[in-house]
N, C-alpha and C positions, 0 to 999 in steps of 0.2 A: 552299333546301336545309336551312335551320335552322328552318323554320316549326313543327316539332313538337319542337324541342329540349327545352323545359321539361317535356314529357310523358315523356321518355325516362329510363330509369334510367342509372346510371353506366356499366354495361357497354355499353349501346346508344349512349350518347354517345361513348364511346371508339371504338367501331366506326365510327360515322359520321364522327367527326373524322379518323380515320386514312384513310378513303376520300377525304375532301375534301383532305387534306394531300398525297395522292399524285397529284392531278390537276394537270396543267400547263395552267392556265387560259389563258395566252397562246397556247399551241398550239391549244387547243380553239376559242378565239375566232377565231384565224386560219383554221382549217379551216371554221368556220361561215360566215365572210364570203367565203371563196374557194370555196365549194361549187360554183359554176358554172364556175370556172376550171380545168376538167379538159381532158384531151386531146380533140381532135375525132377520135375513133377512126375514124369513117366516112371522113373525108378521108385520114387516114394509111393506112387499109387500101386505099384505092383507088390509092395509089402504091406499095404494098408489093410485094415479090417473094417467091416461095416460098423457104424456107430451103435452104441447102446442107446436105445430110444424107447419112449412110451408110444406104443403103436395104437392105432384106432381101437382095436379090440380090447386094449387095456384100459381105455378111458370109459369105464362103465362103473356103475354101482357106487359103493361107499367112497372109494378113492376119489372119484370125480366129484361127488357131493362135498367131500372134505375140501377139495381144492377150490370149488366154487365158494364155499363159506369163507375160506381164508382170503381169497381174492376180493370178495365183497367187503370184508373187514378192512382191508387195506384201502379200498376205494372210498369207503365211508370215512376213514380216518384222514383222507386227503393226502395220502402218501404216493399217489401215482400221477405222473405227468405223461404227456404224449410228445414224442420226438418225431417230427414230420420232415422228411428230406424232400425238398421241392425245388431243387436248383435247375432241373433240366428244361430244355426247350422242346417244343413239339415238332421239331424239324422232320422226323421220320413219319409223322402223321400228316405232313403237308400243312402244318399249323404254325404260323410265324409269330408265336407268343409263348410265354411260359406254359409248360404242359399242364400245370394245375388249373389253368383257365379253360381247359378244353371241356366242351359240353359232352357229357356222357350219359346223363339220365335218359332212359329210353323214352319216357313220356314227358318228363319235366324239363329236359334239357339242362338239368343241374350240372354244374362244373365239378371236376374232381375235388377242388378245394371246398366247394359248398358241401359236398357229401361228407368229407372228412371232418370239417368243422362242426357240422350238425351231429355227427356221431359222438364227438367229444362233448358237445353241449347236452345231448340226450343222456350220456353216461353221467354227467355232472348232476343233471336233474334227477335221474333215477336214484343215485346214491347220496344225494344231498351234500356234496362237497365239490369244490372247484377241481376241474381237470385241466390244468394249464397246458397250452400248446406251445412247444418250442419248435419253431419252423425255420429250417435252414434253406436259404435262397442261394443264388450265385450272383456274381457281379452283373451278368447280362440279364438276369430276370428279377433282381431285387426291386427296383423302383416300380416296375409295372405291377408286380404282385402286391406291393404295399398300397399302391393307388387302387387296385381292384378290391382289396379287402376293406379299405377305407370307404369306397363307394358302396359296398354292400354291408357296411356296419358289422364286419367280421361275422356275418351270418348268425348273429345273436350271441356269440361268445363274448363275454365282457372283455373290453379292450385290455384291462389290466391282467387278464389271464392269457394274453398272447405275447410271446417274446419272439421277435423276428431277428434273425442274425444271418450274416453272409459268410459262406464258406471261403476258404482260402484259394489261391491260384498258384499255378506253377508255369514257368515259361516253357515253351517248346524250343528245342534246339535242333539245328541242322545235324542230321545223322552222320554226315561225312566229316564235318569240321568241329562240331560241338558249339558253334556260335549260336547265340540267341537270334531268333527270327523276329522281324518286324511285321505286324499286321497292317500298319499304316506308318507314314513317316513319323508320326508322333506317338506310336503305340507299339509296345511289345506284343507278340502273340502269346496271350495268357489263356490257360484253360483251367477249369475247376480241378482241385486236387483230389477229387474222388470222395465217395461217401466215408472213406476212412479219415478224411480231414475233419469229420464232424466234431470229435472231442476237442481238438485244438481250437476250432471255431467257437464251440460252446464256452470254453474257458476265456478266450480273448474277448468275447462279446459281453461277458458278465452273466451269461445264462446259468452257469453252474452256481454262481453266488446267489442268483435268484432262487434256484432250487433249494439251496441250503436255508435261505431265509424263510421259504414257504414250508419246509419240512418234507419236500419231495425226496423220497428215498429210492424210487425205481421209475424207469422210463419205458413206456411202450413205444417201440420204434417201428416205423413204416415208411415206405416210399410212396410218393404222391400218385403214381400211375395205377395203383390197384384199388378200385372202389369197393371191392369185396372185403377188404381188411376188416376183421372184427375188432375194431378199436376198443381197448379196455375189456376184452373178453375175460370175465372173472375166473373161469377155470384155468386159462393159460397163466394168468397172473398168480393164481393160487399154486399151480404146479411149480412155478418159478420160486415162489416163497418157501414152499414146503421142502424143496430140494436145497434151500439155502444157496442158490446159484448166483454167480456173478453175471452170467450171460446165458439166457435161454432162447431157443429158436423154434419156430414152427417149421415143420417139414411136410411136404406132400410126396406121396409115392410117385415115382417116375412112371410114365406110361410106356416109354421106349428107352433103350439104353442111351440113345443120343439126344435125349431131351436137353434143351438149352437151359439147364439149371445147374447151379453149383452143387457139388456132391459132398455131403457130410461123410467124413471118414476118420477112423482112428489111425494115427501114425505115431509109433513109439509111445502108445498110451496117452497121446494128446489128441484132442478133437480139432480137426481142421475142416476147411471147405476147399475142395479141389474144383477149380473152374471146369466147366464142361469142355472147354477148348484144351485143357491140360490133361484130361483123363483119356488115356489110350483106349482105342476101341476094344482091344482084347480084355481090358479090365472092365470097361463099361458093360461088356457082353456077358460077364461072369454070372452064373446062376447057381443057386443052392440045390440041395437034393430034391426040393419040391418044385424046382423050375422057376423060382422067383429070383428077381435081380438081387445080387449081393449088395451092390451099391444102389439102393432104392431111394434113399432119402435126399430129396431135392430141396435146396434152400429157396424159400419164397420171400426172403428179405423182410420177415416179421420177427422181431426179437423183443426180449425184455433185458434191460441193463440195470444193474445196481449202480447208482450214482457214485458211490464211494469207489467202486471198481474203475469207473471212467477217470476219476481223479487220480487214482494210483497209476493208471496207464499214461497219464500226461508226463510223468517223470521217467517213463521207460521208453526211450526213443525207439529201441529195437522192436517194440511191440507193434509198431506201425510202419513197416518197411515200404518204400515206394516200389511200385511195379512199373516196369518200363515197357512201352508199347510203340511199335513203329506205325506211324500214321501219315496220311496225306494231309499236309498243312499248307494252306495258301499263305503267301508272303509277298512283301514288297522287295524287289531287288535293287541293285545300285543304280539302275536306269529308271527307277521310279515306275517300274512295271509291276502290275499285280499278276503274280504267277500262281496258276492253279495246277498243281502237279497231278500227273496221271498215275504215278506210282508213289508208294510211301517214301517220303523224303526227310522225315523228322522223327524225333523221339518225344513222347509225352510221358509225364510222370504222374501216377495216381496211387492213392492209398485206398485199401479196402477194409471196411469195418470188421469183416469176419476174421481178419488176421489177429484180432484180439483173442479169439477162441482158445488158442493153446495156453494163454496166460490166465484164463478164467478158472476160478474155483467152482467145482461141481457144475460144469457146463451141461446143459440139458437140451435134448431134442425131443419134441412132441409132435406126433403125426396128426394132421388134420386133413379132412377130405378136400381135395382141390376145388370142387364145385362150391364149397362153403366159404373159402377164404382167399382164393387166388385166381384173378382174371385181370392181369395188367394190360392196359391199352398202350401198345408200343408201335404198331404198324398201320400204315394207310390201308384203306379197303383194297382187297385183291390178294392180300397175303393169306397164308394158310391158317394162321391163328393170331391172337392178340390184336385183332383189328377192333374198331369201335363196335361193329356189328356182333363180333364174337363175344365181346365183353358184355354188351347189352343182353345178349341171349342168356348169359350166366346170371345177370342181375334179375331178369324176368323169371328165370327158373327158380332162383332162390326165393324170391318174394311170393311166387305162386305156391311153392312148397310150404312156406310159413302159413299162408292163408288156409291152405287145404288141411294142414295139421290142426288148425284151430276150428275146423268144421265148415269153412266157407267152400262153396262149390264154385270153381272157376272154369269157365268155358275154354276149350282148347284154343279158340280163335281170339280170346281176349288177352291183350297185353296188360301186365300189371306192373306197377312200381310203387314202392313204399318209401316215403321220406323217413329218415332216421328220427325226425321229431314226432312222427306219428307212432312209429314202433322201431326200436333199435334192433330187435332180433325176434326169433320165433316166440320167445317168452313174452316179449312186449305185445306181439299180435294176439296171443292167447289171452292176455289180460285186458284187451280192449273190449269194453262192453258194446261199443258202437261199430264193431267190425261188420262188414256186409255179410249177409247170408249167401248171396249169389252175386257173382261177377260175370256179366255176359258181354261187356263191351270194354274198350280200353279204359283203365281206371288208375288214377294216381291218387294215392292216399297220403294226405299231407296235413300238417297243422301241429 
């Protein structure tokens, strides 16, 4: 780590020294030596059962009405905050900036961050109470996102209702030797510690203290790449509250056994998420007597958390184990050459937020229709799905459906987009007295 120390100026020495000082070497050493001591997910999956869940067909009638009422009560009382995970770069999109800055509005060109911030603002206006946003960045995206939000005046959300905090990092280590790798002569190779690092970062930043000061008791969790996320959906919040749950999750029914979604499953009477890469094909292919997938419930990274639960988990280190992954990590060698490996050469360490599930009281899974809540933008054009065009198609279809349900005739050839500030959802469209009767050309409804 210090092989180039004498060549560095004082500023670079301070930078490297601060990075080294922040590393828990005992922890890293333990992770390196225990890298093979992970769960045998194939064996666990083969004895797993499908999760107990509220299916789409169950979300009807009085129960749904009761859940909506309960969710609205909590929103009006100012007990709900938004936890937005926005640390990622847009590299897979060919976008050399934080992913939240990516333009996704089909007609407006609105960024992902704009859409999410406007949804939170629209919810605050509807329910007459602040909906604070706790937004987690990463070291490589923080400054640019702060500057972007400053430039756009936080898209109307009061500045005091936005808490920005940076997630932690972990060093990558050489797989053969366990030594830490240098990204540059004055920098360790550090990568974000995963969305599971959220609660530690919340605490370290003072965000949890802010929640307690405000009276925020529950958090609506989402990731930045999904513009369809129904932020502060009253029914989902109400289901979470009525179940007295620590941790509630939205799920979408998988279309194929090999869908790239985490799988909700019961293992020894505890709810878990088994990653798609850890679910054996023979388990993924299982079907019930009606021919439906046994492990149907795909995680879409939309959750509700009880704040008090997150506080309890801070004291339980085993609740958030690190996952070890072999990756190709570029580094600087002793000859001051930048090496770009062709094969995995290093170990990275990440935590996953869903590892909290087995520790949660009354964990809840609620099914939502994929076309209503889940269309993440992940891939550059040309991929099979999750491209900008794919996501924009979902957005257009959703907004078209809302207008048509309210009585507007929309021509097949007319693209439509609805700003959250014009209408947050189908109910908002139906309540607009100025909604158009006919849409025959590309139309962006905003304001």
